[in-house]
C-alpha positions, 0 to 999 in steps of 0.5 A, spaced: 110 770 168 113 768 175 117 773 178 125 771 179 127 770 187 131 776 189 139 774 189 141 773 196 148 777 197 149 776 204 153 771 207 149 765 210 152 765 217 158 769 220 164 765 222 165 765 230 171 760 231 178 761 229 178 755 224 171 758 221 174 765 221 181 762 217 176 758 212 172 765 210 179 769 210 182 763 205 175 763 201 175 771 200 183 771 199 182 766 193 176 770 190 180 775 189 186 771 186 181 767 182 178 774 179 185 777 177 187 770 174 181 768 170 176 774 170 169 775 173 165 770 167 170 764 169 170 765 176 166 760 179 165 757 186 168 751 185 175 754 182 175 759 189 174 753 193 179 749 190 184 755 190 182 756 198 183 749 199 176 748 202 170 743 200 165 746 196 160 745 202 164 749 206 164 755 202 156 754 201 156 754 209 158 762 208 156 764 201 150 762 197 153 764 190 158 767 186 155 774 187 155 774 194 162 771 194 164 777 190 161 782 194 164 780 200 171 780 197 169 787 195 167 789 202 173 786 205 178 790 200 174 797 201 174 795 209 182 796 208 182 802 205 177 805 210 181 802 216 187 806 213 183 813 212 180 812 219 187 810 222 191 817 219 185 821 221 186 819 228 193 820 228 192 827 225 187 830 230 189 836 233 194 838 227 193 844 222 188 843 217 193 843 211 197 837 215 191 833 216 189 833 208 196 832 206 196 826 211 189 824 208 191 824 201 198 820 202 195 815 206 189 814 201 193 814 195 198 809 198 193 804 200 190 804 193 197 803 190 198 797 194 193 793 190 192 797 184 190 790 180 185 788 185 182 795 185 181 795 178 178 788 178 173 791 182 171 797 179 169 792 173 165 788 176 162 793 181 155 794 177 154 786 177 154 786 185 151 792 187 158 795 189 155 802 189 151 800 196 157 797 199 161 803 196 156 808 200 157 804 206 164 805 206 164 812 204 160 814 210 165 811 214 170 815 211 166 822 211 165 821 219 172 820 220 174 826 216 169 830 219 171 828 226 179 829 224 177 836 222 173 838 228 179 838 232 184 842 227 188 847 231 186 852 225 179 853 222 178 849 216 171 852 215 164 852 217 161 846 214 165 840 216 161 835 213 160 839 206 168 839 206 169 832 208 164 830 202 168 835 197 175 832 199 173 825 199 169 826 192 176 829 189 180 823 192 176 817 189 174 820 183 181 822 181 184 815 184 179 811 180 181 815 173 188 814 175 187 806 176 183 805 170 188 809 166 193 804 168 197 810 171 205 809 173 207 810 180 210 816 178 204 819 175 200 817 182 206 821 185 205 827 181 197 827 182 198 826 189 202 833 190 196 836 185 191 833 190 194 836 196 195 843 193 188 843 191 185 841 197 190 846 201 187 851 197 180 849 198 181 849 205 184 856 205 178 859 201 173 855 205 176 858 212 176 865 209 169 865 206 167 862 213 171 868 216 167 873 211 161 870 213 162 871 220 164 878 219 158 880 215 154 878 221 
């Protein structure tokens, strides 16, 4: 039985001119709008092109199929989350570890709350568009930003900054996804934000104490 050719996910070409960039922006925005309106099964490249106000030929210049289109839209969505995290991590450099994680958690939840429906919709289609690989790429950027931020802390958050960053990000993404998929209210998000800050600060305090104990033992 002949093997099926692999699904092409990467865009056909990268826009270089302002007009081309505007077309791609319109297409990706339309993809999210159509996804929210009719769902993944009824989303088609024709529907997206119509919503974006471009020809189907223009859409196919950049995206070979529906899967590539959805994956590109997911990357755009997650890039906004990463940008917000990277921004707050730069702003918090040189502060205490507690101040850092408080600002980090607040920024992460705020950007997620702004686009609740979009986040939930992408959770639902993630497995169909290799969303796990996309998420891993974005998580690596977030990890890097958190590690660099913590390395500038005016107090000592702990010895293994990479492990601390992984733990913080795991708690953030896990709890946030659970809240989003459960349809949590804004009040529930606010309450969980305070709990996450309490959890993160207690974890950092414990990590710092543990690191000091290990150093003293040597």
